[in-house]
One Martini backbone bead per residue (centre of mass of N, CA, C, O) as a GRO file, in nm:
protein
  325
    1MET     BB    1  10.160  11.279   8.725
    2ALA     BB    2  10.388  11.288   8.959
    3VAL     BB    3  10.579  11.018   9.102
    4LEU     BB    4  10.710  10.805   9.337
    5ARG     BB    5  10.988  10.584   9.298
    6SER     BB    6  11.155  10.279   9.377
    7VAL     BB    7  11.486  10.266   9.292
    8VAL     BB    8  11.735  10.062   9.185
    9ARG     BB    9  12.090  10.118   9.247
   10GLY     BB   10  12.175   9.852   9.422
   11VAL     BB   11  12.366   9.538   9.467
   12GLY     BB   12  12.426   9.279   9.725
   13ALA     BB   13  12.658   9.030   9.881
   14TYR     BB   14  12.691   8.747  10.126
   15LEU     BB   15  12.915   8.467  10.197
   16PRO     BB   16  13.029   8.240  10.369
   17LYS     BB   17  13.315   8.045  10.348
   18ARG     BB   18  13.170   7.805  10.444
   19VAL     BB   19  13.121   7.480  10.300
   20MET     BB   20  12.834   7.257  10.284
   21THR     BB   21  12.786   6.949  10.189
   22ASN     BB   22  12.612   6.665  10.151
   23ASP     BB   23  12.849   6.484  10.242
   24ASP     BB   24  12.889   6.626  10.510
   25LEU     BB   25  12.604   6.560  10.622
   26ALA     BB   26  12.631   6.242  10.605
   27LYS     BB   27  12.825   6.244  10.872
   28ILE     BB   28  12.572   6.359  11.082
   29VAL     BB   29  12.336   6.233  10.902
   30ASP     BB   30  12.070   6.045  10.766
   31THR     BB   31  12.210   6.073  10.447
   32THR     BB   32  12.221   6.190  10.099
   33ASP     BB   33  12.285   6.338   9.812
   34GLU     BB   34  12.051   6.212   9.651
   35TRP     BB   35  11.820   6.275   9.850
   36ILE     BB   36  11.848   6.585   9.849
   37VAL     BB   37  11.835   6.645   9.545
   38GLU     BB   38  11.560   6.510   9.483
   39ARG     BB   39  11.393   6.698   9.708
   40SER     BB   40  11.553   7.005   9.641
   41GLY     BB   41  11.842   7.070   9.469
   42ILE     BB   42  12.060   7.051   9.686
   43ARG     BB   43  12.435   7.060   9.741
   44SER     BB   44  12.483   7.336   9.904
   45ARG     BB   45  12.617   7.545  10.179
   46HIS     BB   46  12.643   7.817  10.398
   47ILE     BB   47  12.848   7.879  10.700
   48ALA     BB   48  12.885   8.036  10.974
   49ALA     BB   49  13.107   8.147  11.176
   50ASP     BB   50  13.238   8.177  11.459
   51GLY     BB   51  13.120   8.502  11.542
   52GLU     BB   52  12.932   8.525  11.296
   53LEU     BB   53  12.695   8.751  11.223
   54THR     BB   54  12.419   8.869  11.082
   55SER     BB   55  12.529   9.162  11.065
   56ASP     BB   56  12.790   9.096  10.911
   57LEU     BB   57  12.651   9.003  10.655
   58GLY     BB   58  12.481   9.263  10.606
   59ILE     BB   59  12.714   9.465  10.588
   60ALA     BB   60  12.859   9.345  10.342
   61ALA     BB   61  12.620   9.369  10.145
   62ALA     BB   62  12.567   9.676  10.178
   63ARG     BB   63  12.842   9.778  10.084
   64GLN     BB   64  12.825   9.671   9.798
   65ALA     BB   65  12.566   9.823   9.717
   66LEU     BB   66  12.681  10.109   9.760
   67VAL     BB   67  12.910  10.097   9.558
   68ARG     BB   68  12.731  10.032   9.308
   69ALA     BB   69  12.552  10.298   9.355
   70GLY     BB   70  12.728  10.553   9.447
   71ILE     BB   71  12.666  10.573   9.768
   72ASP     BB   72  12.667  10.738  10.053
   73PRO     BB   73  12.578  10.667  10.374
   74VAL     BB   74  12.482  10.968  10.444
   75GLU     BB   75  12.232  10.936  10.228
   76ILE     BB   76  12.101  10.752  10.425
   77ASP     BB   77  11.752  10.712  10.595
   78LEU     BB   78  11.712  10.382  10.559
   79VAL     BB   79  11.691  10.070  10.756
   80VAL     BB   80  11.607   9.736  10.644
   81CYS     BB   81  11.576   9.422  10.819
   82ALA     BB   82  11.555   9.090  10.719
   83THR     BB   83  11.485   8.865  11.001
   84ALA     BB   84  11.499   8.546  11.210
   85THR     BB   85  11.828   8.593  11.306
   86PRO     BB   86  11.917   8.774  11.533
   87ASP     BB   87  12.159   8.869  11.739
   88LYS     BB   88  11.924   8.989  11.917
   89THR     BB   89  11.643   9.065  12.065
   90PHE     BB   90  11.795   9.336  12.149
   91PRO     BB   91  11.854   9.510  11.915
   92ALA     BB   92  11.829   9.566  11.610
   93THR     BB   93  12.012   9.471  11.343
   94ALA     BB   94  11.984   9.740  11.184
   95VAL     BB   95  12.145   9.924  11.385
   96ARG     BB   96  12.417   9.781  11.339
   97ILE     BB   97  12.432   9.842  11.040
   98GLN     BB   98  12.407  10.145  11.056
   99ALA     BB   99  12.664  10.197  11.226
  100ALA     BB  100  12.875  10.050  11.040
  101LEU     BB  101  12.812  10.239  10.784
  102GLY     BB  102  12.740  10.550  10.882
  103VAL     BB  103  12.446  10.594  10.958
  104THR     BB  104  12.287  10.912  11.103
  105LYS     BB  105  11.993  10.888  10.985
  106GLY     BB  106  11.684  10.825  11.063
  107ALA     BB  107  11.600  10.474  11.023
  108ALA     BB  108  11.600  10.148  11.208
  109PHE     BB  109  11.475   9.812  11.124
  110ASP     BB  110  11.294   9.521  11.164
  111VAL     BB  111  11.177   9.231  10.973
  112GLN     BB  112  10.929   8.956  11.039
  113ALA     BB  113  10.872   8.690  10.770
  114VAL     BB  114  11.091   8.522  10.703
  115CYS     BB  115  11.097   8.420  10.378
  116SER     BB  116  10.925   8.703  10.327
  117GLY     BB  117  11.099   8.942  10.435
  118PHE     BB  118  11.200   9.093  10.179
  119VAL     BB  119  10.924   9.165  10.065
  120TYR     BB  120  10.833   9.323  10.311
  121ALA     BB  121  11.072   9.527  10.322
  122MET     BB  122  11.023   9.648  10.043
  123THR     BB  123  10.738   9.747  10.103
  124VAL     BB  124  10.805   9.935  10.336
  125ALA     BB  125  11.013  10.113  10.194
  126ASP     BB  126  10.833  10.203   9.960
  127ASN     BB  127  10.622  10.354  10.135
  128PHE     BB  128  10.822  10.565  10.245
  129LEU     BB  129  10.932  10.679   9.973
  130LYS     BB  130  10.656  10.752   9.814
  131THR     BB  131  10.581  10.969  10.054
  132GLY     BB  132  10.869  11.125  10.141
  133GLN     BB  133  11.003  11.049  10.422
  134PHE     BB  134  11.218  10.916  10.238
  135LYS     BB  135  11.496  10.874  10.002
  136ARG     BB  136  11.699  10.642  10.117
  137ALA     BB  137  11.756  10.280  10.100
  138ILE     BB  138  11.827   9.988  10.292
  139VAL     BB  139  11.781   9.645  10.197
  140VAL     BB  140  11.792   9.358  10.411
  141GLY     BB  141  11.896   9.008  10.391
  142ALA     BB  142  11.956   8.812  10.695
  143GLU     BB  143  12.115   8.486  10.782
  144THR     BB  144  12.148   8.218  11.061
  145PHE     BB  145  12.009   7.915  11.044
  146SER     BB  146  12.222   7.720  11.170
  147ARG     BB  147  12.127   7.816  11.479
  148ILE     BB  148  11.812   7.668  11.439
  149LEU     BB  149  11.905   7.378  11.399
  150ASP     BB  150  11.842   7.031  11.380
  151TRP     BB  151  12.109   6.804  11.330
  152THR     BB  152  11.897   6.538  11.349
  153ASP     BB  153  11.708   6.665  11.118
  154ARG     BB  154  11.680   6.573  10.787
  155GLY     BB  155  11.423   6.752  10.698
  156THR     BB  156  11.593   7.042  10.765
  157CYS     BB  157  11.916   7.065  10.776
  158VAL     BB  158  11.950   7.030  10.448
  159LEU     BB  159  11.809   7.321  10.351
  160PHE     BB  160  11.995   7.526  10.507
  161GLY     BB  161  12.142   7.865  10.519
  162ASP     BB  162  12.380   8.127  10.485
  163GLY     BB  163  12.321   8.491  10.443
  164ALA     BB  164  12.335   8.794  10.220
  165GLY     BB  165  12.135   9.078  10.108
  166ALA     BB  166  12.116   9.389   9.899
  167VAL     BB  167  11.947   9.709   9.858
  168VAL     BB  168  11.924  10.019   9.683
  169LEU     BB  169  11.700  10.287   9.738
  170GLU     BB  170  11.531  10.546   9.532
  171ALA     BB  171  11.360  10.835   9.513
  172GLN     BB  172  11.175  10.895   9.206
  173PRO     BB  173  11.048  11.068   8.952
  174HIS     BB  174  10.739  10.991   8.778
  175HIS     BB  175  10.444  10.928   8.579
  176GLY     BB  176  10.263  10.668   8.679
  177THR     BB  177  10.345  10.416   8.517
  178ARG     BB  178  10.430  10.091   8.407
  179GLU     BB  179  10.708  10.222   8.271
  180ASP     BB  180  10.841  10.266   8.514
  181ARG     BB  181  11.079  10.283   8.727
  182GLY     BB  182  11.074  10.050   8.968
  183ILE     BB  183  10.830  10.008   9.188
  184ILE     BB  184  10.502   9.897   9.092
  185ALA     BB  185  10.442   9.642   9.293
  186THR     BB  186  10.272   9.521   9.597
  187ARG     BB  187  10.226   9.205   9.791
  188ILE     BB  188  10.082   9.111  10.110
  189ARG     BB  189  10.055   8.812  10.320
  190SER     BB  190   9.846   8.627  10.573
  191ASP     BB  191   9.809   8.307  10.783
  192GLY     BB  192   9.783   8.195  11.117
  193ARG     BB  193   9.660   7.898  11.083
  194TYR     BB  194   9.972   7.787  10.983
  195GLU     BB  195  10.192   7.790  11.209
  196ASP     BB  196  10.240   7.460  11.253
  197MET     BB  197  10.408   7.413  10.974
  198LEU     BB  198  10.617   7.667  11.047
  199TYR     BB  199  10.863   7.669  11.309
  200VAL     BB  200  10.975   7.768  11.636
  201ASP     BB  201  11.031   7.596  11.960
  202GLY     BB  202  11.090   7.909  12.055
  203GLY     BB  203  11.132   8.180  12.306
  204PRO     BB  204  11.144   8.442  12.529
  205GLY     BB  205  10.812   8.433  12.583
  206SER     BB  206  10.819   8.109  12.650
  207THR     BB  207  11.107   7.927  12.684
  208LYS     BB  208  11.379   8.108  12.692
  209THR     BB  209  11.457   8.016  12.401
  210VAL     BB  210  11.531   7.963  12.074
  211GLY     BB  211  11.529   7.698  11.926
  212HIS     BB  212  11.376   7.500  11.661
  213LEU     BB  213  11.315   7.398  11.356
  214ARG     BB  214  10.982   7.331  11.216
  215MET     BB  215  10.835   7.093  10.966
  216ASN     BB  216  10.575   7.048  10.716
  217GLY     BB  217  10.665   6.972  10.411
  218ARG     BB  218  10.410   6.891  10.252
  219GLU     BB  219  10.236   7.145  10.325
  220VAL     BB  220  10.429   7.364  10.233
  221PHE     BB  221  10.436   7.285   9.938
  222ARG     BB  222  10.138   7.317   9.873
  223HIS     BB  223  10.111   7.618   9.960
  224ALA     BB  224  10.335   7.749   9.792
  225VAL     BB  225  10.226   7.708   9.509
  226GLN     BB  226   9.951   7.843   9.555
  227LYS     BB  227  10.032   8.124   9.684
  228ILE     BB  228  10.244   8.223   9.482
  229SER     BB  229  10.075   8.205   9.228
  230GLY     BB  230   9.850   8.394   9.329
  231VAL     BB  231  10.026   8.656   9.377
  232ILE     BB  232  10.122   8.678   9.090
  233GLU     BB  233   9.847   8.706   8.952
  234GLU     BB  234   9.760   8.960   9.105
  235THR     BB  235   9.994   9.142   9.006
  236LEU     BB  236   9.932   9.117   8.704
  237VAL     BB  237   9.647   9.227   8.709
  238GLU     BB  238   9.711   9.504   8.836
  239THR     BB  239   9.934   9.580   8.589
  240GLY     BB  240   9.873   9.418   8.299
  241TYR     BB  241  10.046   9.170   8.289
  242ALA     BB  242  10.201   8.904   8.154
  243ALA     BB  243  10.388   8.637   8.230
  244ASP     BB  244  10.571   8.666   7.955
  245GLU     BB  245  10.668   8.976   8.027
  246ILE     BB  246  10.856   8.866   8.221
  247ASP     BB  247  11.202   8.849   8.247
  248LEU     BB  248  11.226   8.789   8.576
  249TYR     BB  249  11.228   8.540   8.820
  250VAL     BB  250  11.259   8.590   9.193
  251PRO     BB  251  11.257   8.351   9.410
  252HIS     BB  252  11.235   8.178   9.666
  253GLN     BB  253  11.486   7.942   9.792
  254ALA     BB  254  11.361   7.627   9.878
  255ASN     BB  255  11.262   7.447   9.613
  256ALA     BB  256  11.272   7.307   9.307
  257ARG     BB  257  10.980   7.191   9.300
  258ILE     BB  258  10.834   7.454   9.357
  259LEU     BB  259  10.940   7.613   9.112
  260ASP     BB  260  10.832   7.415   8.900
  261GLY     BB  261  10.532   7.435   8.985
  262ILE     BB  262  10.498   7.736   8.924
  263ALA     BB  263  10.577   7.734   8.628
  264LYS     BB  264  10.349   7.541   8.537
  265LYS     BB  265  10.102   7.701   8.646
  266LEU     BB  266  10.191   7.971   8.466
  267GLY     BB  267  10.359   7.911   8.199
  268VAL     BB  268  10.673   7.930   8.248
  269ASP     BB  269  10.983   7.973   8.159
  270PRO     BB  270  11.245   7.833   8.330
  271LYS     BB  271  11.463   8.047   8.226
  272LYS     BB  272  11.308   8.286   8.401
  273ILE     BB  273  11.418   8.134   8.658
  274MET     BB  274  11.582   8.197   8.940
  275MET     BB  275  11.856   7.973   9.047
  276THR     BB  276  12.050   7.908   9.375
  277LEU     BB  277  12.008   7.654   9.574
  278GLU     BB  278  12.234   7.453   9.504
  279LYS     BB  279  12.459   7.650   9.671
  280HIS     BB  280  12.268   7.787   9.918
  281GLY     BB  281  11.999   7.718   9.971
  282ASN     BB  282  11.800   7.811  10.239
  283THR     BB  283  11.805   8.176  10.333
  284SER     BB  284  11.547   8.303  10.341
  285ALA     BB  285  11.559   8.644  10.345
  286ALA     BB  286  11.830   8.611  10.152
  287SER     BB  287  11.751   8.471   9.877
  288ILE     BB  288  11.663   8.699   9.686
  289PRO     BB  289  11.915   8.891   9.698
  290LEU     BB  290  12.111   8.671   9.611
  291ALA     BB  291  11.975   8.623   9.334
  292LEU     BB  292  11.998   8.911   9.233
  293ASN     BB  293  12.304   8.925   9.239
  294GLN     BB  294  12.354   8.696   9.038
  295ALA     BB  295  12.200   8.826   8.806
  296PHE     BB  296  12.382   9.071   8.787
  297GLU     BB  297  12.656   8.910   8.741
  298GLU     BB  298  12.509   8.769   8.474
  299HIS     BB  299  12.351   8.995   8.310
  300ARG     BB  300  12.011   8.976   8.369
  301LEU     BB  301  12.012   9.291   8.442
  302LYS     BB  302  11.836   9.542   8.279
  303GLU     BB  303  11.737   9.822   8.174
  304GLY     BB  304  11.381   9.756   8.198
  305SER     BB  305  11.348   9.516   8.352
  306LEU     BB  306  11.126   9.265   8.455
  307VAL     BB  307  11.084   9.198   8.810
  308LEU     BB  308  10.981   8.906   9.003
  309MET     BB  309  10.912   8.878   9.342
  310GLU     BB  310  10.881   8.577   9.557
  311ALA     BB  311  10.709   8.445   9.864
  312MET     BB  312  10.725   8.197  10.141
  313GLY     BB  313  10.639   8.169  10.496
  314GLY     BB  314  10.613   8.164  10.804
  315GLY     BB  315  10.251   8.168  10.949
  316PHE     BB  316  10.170   8.253  10.693
  317THR     BB  317  10.372   8.406  10.441
  318TRP     BB  318  10.327   8.637  10.155
  319GLY     BB  319  10.463   8.761   9.828
  320ALA     BB  320  10.517   9.057   9.603
  321VAL     BB  321  10.755   9.212   9.361
  322LEU     BB  322  10.747   9.471   9.118
  323VAL     BB  323  11.023   9.555   8.894
  324ARG     BB  324  11.193   9.811   8.723
  325TRP     BB  325  11.534   9.830   8.639
   0.00000   0.00000   0.00000
């Protein structure tokens, strides 16, 4: 029986021009390049320019994805933007992206699951497409985390950067087997008991301010390895694939030690894990699509490749998406 699958038609990305190195950070906070690299694997990150908005980053990434997909914006009927740093409290950043692209039909809205945002947004878009409610979607992950950092807190300000990535999805009929192209499985989870491990200490409904990012790094690390490994294993069991059958793992780019820990726990060849955090830092909801874009540009994504995306973010939220390219 034919079923609809959400097939990836194109991928794009955008990084702000300004690059901040670890040595640059050492001039404003008590840290060193060696300290940052040893604890995170990060050497530099991109920082949005004054007046450069989250939507600007997302628009640029989406435009590139559309060009690569060969799809006109008028053919898009769903825009989902994953972000924890929207331009405004409202309207959604997605509607600004929608308008700038020239998308005039369907719906546009934001998804907020912090670093898991892109996985959540892909899951939401996939559910709309495979039910036939929409035909083509742009899923964007865009962040300007530099604007919610406490630049005196060396435990957090050294980790994050700005950027955006996007994919174009199209509903296509397939046979309904695990050999189909497109999104094969999605799993999303959350557990609000861990809210105080990773959060922003402000908001319009509480402090009437934006606030700054706060994190218990040790606990986040412990939970990340456990929860991401768990959701990967669940996805593999559901689809019947073994860990070594996945061609490329594209995880949220939070910390090199977390990614190494996941690889060891699953027994995965480190060469199969896409890592971009050295130059990008942690870009929250943008990190997975940025890494996907780099994999595409390095010709690591071929038709038929099995790609597993996974993430964990504040909340805690976590999840995975398995797609055949």
